[in-house]
N, CA, C and O atoms as a DFTB+ gen file, in Angstrom:
344 C
 N C O
     1  1     -42.655      68.293     105.871
     2  2     -42.754      68.492     107.306
     3  2     -41.870      69.668     107.718
     4  3     -40.732      69.795     107.266
     5  1     -42.405      70.512     108.573
     6  2     -41.649      71.671     109.021
     7  2     -40.627      71.269     110.072
     8  3     -40.863      70.387     110.898
     9  1     -39.504      71.931     110.015
    10  2     -38.503      71.770     111.052
    11  2     -38.624      72.963     111.973
    12  3     -38.359      74.097     111.576
    13  1     -39.026      72.703     113.203
    14  2     -39.211      73.771     114.176
    15  2     -38.322      73.464     115.371
    16  3     -38.355      72.368     115.930
    17  1     -37.529      74.460     115.746
    18  2     -36.666      74.336     116.916
    19  2     -36.894      75.540     117.808
    20  3     -37.157      76.647     117.338
    21  1     -36.789      75.302     119.093
    22  2     -36.811      76.386     120.073
    23  2     -35.492      76.320     120.811
    24  3     -35.233      75.379     121.561
    25  1     -34.655      77.331     120.594
    26  2     -33.407      77.476     121.328
    27  2     -33.772      78.188     122.624
    28  3     -34.264      79.317     122.599
    29  1     -33.533      77.533     123.751
    30  2     -34.046      78.063     125.004
    31  2     -33.108      77.792     126.169
    32  3     -32.132      77.050     126.062
    33  1     -33.444      78.420     127.274
    34  2     -32.769      78.180     128.543
    35  2     -33.836      77.791     129.558
    36  3     -34.939      78.338     129.539
    37  1     -33.519      76.859     130.434
    38  2     -34.496      76.387     131.416
    39  2     -35.003      77.503     132.318
    40  3     -36.177      77.517     132.688
    41  1     -34.142      78.426     132.667
    42  2     -34.508      79.478     133.605
    43  2     -35.149      80.694     132.928
    44  3     -35.448      81.683     133.596
    45  1     -35.361      80.630     131.624
    46  2     -35.896      81.764     130.875
    47  2     -37.426      81.684     130.800
    48  3     -37.979      80.765     130.196
    49  1     -38.085      82.638     131.407
    50  2     -39.547      82.672     131.420
    51  2     -40.123      82.733     130.012
    52  3     -41.114      82.064     129.720
    53  1     -39.509      83.533     129.132
    54  2     -39.991      83.638     127.753
    55  2     -39.830      82.316     127.000
    56  3     -40.689      81.951     126.197
    57  1     -38.751      81.611     127.252
    58  2     -38.566      80.296     126.632
    59  2     -39.703      79.361     127.029
    60  3     -40.266      78.656     126.192
    61  1     -40.027      79.366     128.302
    62  2     -41.096      78.494     128.794
    63  2     -42.451      78.899     128.225
    64  3     -43.267      78.032     127.910
    65  1     -42.704      80.182     128.089
    66  2     -43.961      80.652     127.501
    67  2     -44.063      80.238     126.027
    68  3     -45.122      79.808     125.570
    69  1     -42.973      80.371     125.302
    70  2     -42.977      79.996     123.889
    71  2     -43.233      78.500     123.720
    72  3     -44.054      78.096     122.896
    73  1     -42.535      77.684     124.495
    74  2     -42.747      76.239     124.418
    75  2     -44.187      75.882     124.771
    76  3     -44.791      75.032     124.117
    77  1     -44.744      76.521     125.798
    78  2     -46.117      76.245     126.201
    79  2     -47.100      76.627     125.103
    80  3     -48.081      75.918     124.875
    81  1     -46.848      77.732     124.424
    82  2     -47.708      78.161     123.315
    83  2     -47.697      77.112     122.202
    84  3     -48.744      76.793     121.639
    85  1     -46.542      76.586     121.892
    86  2     -46.448      75.554     120.866
    87  2     -47.135      74.274     121.316
    88  3     -47.869      73.663     120.540
    89  1     -46.908      73.863     122.551
    90  2     -47.568      72.663     123.075
    91  2     -49.085      72.820     123.054
    92  3     -49.803      71.905     122.650
    93  1     -49.575      73.997     123.495
    94  2     -51.018      74.248     123.552
    95  2     -51.670      74.143     122.177
    96  3     -52.856      73.836     122.067
    97  1     -50.891      74.398     121.134
    98  2     -51.409      74.349     119.767
    99  2     -50.993      73.076     119.026
   100  3     -51.086      72.998     117.801
   101  1     -50.535      72.085     119.788
   102  2     -50.149      70.778     119.235
   103  2     -49.124      70.885     118.109
   104  3     -49.201      70.175     117.106
   105  1     -48.171      71.782     118.296
   106  2     -47.103      71.971     117.314
   107  2     -45.851      71.292     117.849
   108  3     -45.335      71.661     118.904
   109  1     -45.371      70.304     117.119
   110  2     -44.179      69.594     117.566
   111  2     -42.933      70.402     117.217
   112  3     -42.861      71.064     116.181
   113  1     -41.974      70.325     118.100
   114  2     -40.732      71.077     117.919
   115  2     -39.610      70.357     118.645
   116  3     -39.827      69.510     119.511
   117  1     -38.413      70.729     118.258
   118  2     -37.218      70.222     118.929
   119  2     -36.733      71.297     119.881
   120  3     -36.564      72.453     119.494
   121  1     -36.513      70.916     121.109
   122  2     -35.997      71.847     122.106
   123  2     -34.482      71.762     122.105
   124  3     -33.916      70.677     122.236
   125  1     -33.819      72.914     121.956
   126  2     -32.361      72.955     121.915
   127  2     -31.882      73.857     123.048
   128  3     -32.231      75.036     123.104
   129  1     -31.090      73.302     123.938
   130  2     -30.568      74.070     125.068
   131  2     -29.541      75.081     124.561
   132  3     -28.503      74.712     124.011
   133  1     -29.849      76.342     124.754
   134  2     -29.011      77.421     124.208
   135  2     -27.633      77.491     124.856
   136  3     -26.721      78.107     124.305
   137  1     -27.477      76.880     125.997
   138  2     -26.175      76.885     126.654
   139  2     -25.218      75.831     126.127
   140  3     -24.055      75.793     126.528
   141  1     -25.693      74.978     125.235
   142  2     -24.818      73.919     124.725
   143  2     -23.856      74.457     123.668
   144  3     -24.167      75.406     122.949
   145  1     -22.708      73.845     123.592
   146  2     -21.701      74.236     122.609
   147  2     -22.253      74.101     121.192
   148  3     -22.011      74.959     120.343
   149  1     -22.994      73.023     120.938
   150  2     -23.549      72.784     119.601
   151  2     -24.541      73.878     119.207
   152  3     -24.511      74.356     118.073
   153  1     -25.416      74.277     120.127
   154  2     -26.400      75.324     119.829
   155  2     -25.709      76.650     119.536
   156  3     -26.066      77.345     118.585
   157  1     -24.743      76.990     120.336
   158  2     -24.001      78.233     120.127
   159  2     -23.300      78.193     118.775
   160  3     -23.319      79.175     118.032
   161  1     -22.688      77.070     118.460
   162  2     -22.005      76.890     117.177
   163  2     -23.003      77.025     116.016
   164  3     -22.726      77.726     115.042
   165  1     -24.155      76.363     116.115
   166  2     -25.168      76.423     115.057
   167  2     -25.646      77.852     114.811
   168  3     -25.774      78.282     113.665
   169  1     -25.906      78.579     115.887
   170  2     -26.391      79.958     115.732
   171  2     -25.302      80.876     115.185
   172  3     -25.583      81.737     114.351
   173  1     -24.078      80.706     115.641
   174  2     -22.966      81.519     115.131
   175  2     -22.771      81.300     113.633
   176  3     -22.513      82.247     112.890
   177  1     -22.895      80.055     113.195
   178  2     -22.753      79.753     111.767
   179  2     -23.836      80.410     110.931
   180  3     -23.673      80.565     109.721
   181  1     -24.916      80.789     111.543
   182  2     -26.019      81.458     110.837
   183  2     -25.982      82.973     111.046
   184  3     -26.919      83.682     110.677
   185  1     -24.893      83.457     111.639
   186  2     -24.755      84.892     111.852
   187  2     -25.509      85.415     113.057
   188  3     -25.765      86.615     113.156
   189  1     -25.864      84.537     113.965
   190  2     -26.635      84.923     115.150
   191  2     -25.802      84.746     116.411
   192  3     -26.238      84.112     117.372
   193  1     -24.608      85.309     116.400
   194  2     -23.671      85.078     117.502
   195  2     -24.116      85.727     118.812
   196  3     -23.643      85.332     119.878
   197  1     -25.009      86.707     118.758
   198  2     -25.444      87.384     119.981
   199  2     -26.889      87.061     120.316
   200  3     -27.539      87.814     121.041
   201  1     -27.400      85.952     119.796
   202  2     -28.790      85.564     120.041
   203  2     -28.989      85.229     121.512
   204  3     -28.137      84.618     122.157
   205  1     -30.140      85.649     122.019
   206  2     -30.514      85.357     123.398
   207  2     -31.810      84.571     123.397
   208  3     -32.622      84.696     122.481
   209  1     -31.996      83.781     124.403
   210  2     -33.194      82.935     124.502
   211  2     -34.452      83.795     124.664
   212  3     -34.435      84.838     125.317
   213  1     -35.520      83.333     124.060
   214  2     -35.639      82.197     123.169
   215  2     -35.408      82.605     121.715
   216  3     -35.540      83.773     121.350
   217  1     -35.065      81.631     120.910
   218  2     -34.967      81.806     119.462
   219  2     -35.839      80.721     118.841
   220  3     -35.702      79.541     119.166
   221  1     -36.725      81.123     117.957
   222  2     -37.595      80.185     117.260
   223  2     -37.059      79.998     115.854
   224  3     -36.898      80.966     115.111
   225  1     -36.782      78.758     115.489
   226  2     -36.349      78.446     114.130
   227  2     -37.465      77.671     113.450
   228  3     -37.912      76.641     113.954
   229  1     -37.916      78.174     112.296
   230  2     -38.888      77.480     111.464
   231  2     -38.228      77.319     110.104
   232  3     -38.020      78.291     109.377
   233  1     -37.902      76.072     109.773
   234  2     -37.097      75.742     108.595
   235  2     -35.796      76.518     108.671
   236  3     -35.005      76.298     109.589
   237  1     -35.553      77.421     107.729
   238  2     -34.283      78.168     107.705
   239  2     -34.428      79.596     108.238
   240  3     -33.488      80.384     108.135
   241  1     -35.563      79.936     108.792
   242  2     -35.795      81.292     109.318
   243  2     -35.706      81.294     110.833
   244  3     -36.139      80.357     111.504
   245  1     -35.130      82.374     111.357
   246  2     -34.942      82.514     112.798
   247  2     -35.672      83.754     113.284
   248  3     -35.632      84.810     112.651
   249  1     -36.339      83.605     114.418
   250  2     -37.088      84.706     115.019
   251  2     -36.582      84.891     116.439
   252  3     -36.527      83.942     117.222
   253  1     -36.217      86.113     116.758
   254  2     -35.616      86.435     118.039
   255  2     -36.671      86.787     119.085
   256  3     -37.818      87.103     118.769
   257  1     -36.244      86.721     120.322
   258  2     -37.127      87.001     121.452
   259  2     -37.812      88.350     121.399
   260  3     -38.978      88.469     121.777
   261  1     -37.098      89.380     120.931
   262  2     -37.717      90.714     120.892
   263  2     -38.837      90.784     119.862
   264  3     -39.730      91.623     119.987
   265  1     -38.809      89.919     118.841
   266  2     -39.904      89.840     117.872
   267  2     -41.062      89.015     118.430
   268  3     -42.228      89.334     118.198
   269  1     -40.736      87.968     119.158
   270  2     -41.736      87.060     119.703
   271  2     -42.432      87.631     120.935
   272  3     -43.579      87.290     121.223
   273  1     -41.734      88.499     121.658
   274  2     -42.229      89.071     122.908
   275  2     -42.078      90.587     122.925
   276  3     -41.366      91.118     123.778
   277  1     -42.731      91.300     122.002
   278  2     -42.606      92.764     122.018
   279  2     -43.191      93.322     123.315
   280  3     -44.293      92.953     123.722
   281  1     -42.457      94.194     123.941
   282  2     -42.913      94.763     125.207
   283  2     -42.962      93.744     126.330
   284  3     -43.582      93.988     127.365
   285  1     -42.307      92.594     126.132
   286  2     -42.253      91.580     127.167
   287  2     -43.444      90.637     127.207
   288  3     -43.534      89.790     128.096
   289  1     -44.365      90.775     126.248
   290  2     -45.575      89.947     126.217
   291  2     -45.577      89.122     124.934
   292  3     -45.271      89.635     123.857
   293  1     -45.922      87.854     125.054
   294  2     -45.918      86.966     123.893
   295  2     -46.885      87.470     122.823
   296  3     -48.020      87.842     123.121
   297  1     -46.424      87.478     121.591
   298  2     -47.243      87.899     120.447
   299  2     -47.702      86.640     119.720
   300  3     -47.041      86.170     118.794
   301  1     -48.839      86.101     120.148
   302  2     -49.336      84.835     119.604
   303  2     -49.613      84.923     118.109
   304  3     -49.382      83.956     117.383
   305  1     -50.101      86.059     117.640
   306  2     -50.399      86.186     116.210
   307  2     -49.113      86.205     115.391
   308  3     -49.085      85.655     114.290
   309  1     -48.046      86.825     115.900
   310  2     -46.761      86.821     115.198
   311  2     -46.207      85.402     115.115
   312  3     -45.702      84.989     114.071
   313  1     -46.301      84.657     116.215
   314  2     -45.809      83.281     116.227
   315  2     -46.600      82.440     115.232
   316  3     -46.023      81.646     114.489
   317  1     -47.911      82.609     115.217
   318  2     -48.743      81.878     114.251
   319  2     -48.331      82.211     112.822
   320  3     -48.264      81.325     111.970
   321  1     -48.058      83.478     112.558
   322  2     -47.623      83.910     111.221
   323  2     -46.272      83.274     110.880
   324  3     -46.076      82.833     109.748
   325  1     -45.355      83.219     111.818
   326  2     -44.042      82.602     111.579
   327  2     -44.214      81.148     111.162
   328  3     -43.515      80.667     110.270
   329  1     -45.124      80.463     111.791
   330  2     -45.337      79.044     111.519
   331  2     -46.025      78.802     110.194
   332  3     -45.791      77.772     109.562
   333  1     -46.870      79.725     109.754
   334  2     -47.588      79.530     108.493
   335  2     -46.837      80.082     107.303
   336  3     -47.019      79.588     106.190
   337  1     -45.994      81.093     107.492
   338  2     -45.261      81.709     106.389
   339  2     -44.081      80.869     105.909
   340  3     -43.688      80.953     104.745
   341  1     -43.533      80.082     106.781
   342  2     -42.324      79.336     106.446
   343  2     -42.620      78.040     105.757
   344  3     -41.699      77.299     105.412
């Protein structure tokens, strides 16, 4: 079973778009509030101390917002590739 997490902020439009894309495709994931001490600690331990919402984690791989939303628009094919490659 894949471990999928979305590190997000409630007020982040891209976070909401990413979660909606996963929901629309019946992909279960764990939502992690990026403002929490635990989330910040987890990302820092992985060398992602300057990560900004959203961050998609699939198993041990992390994908940043600029990869998921090039030019500010969700890249559905990239997200699909992230989910199948991991």
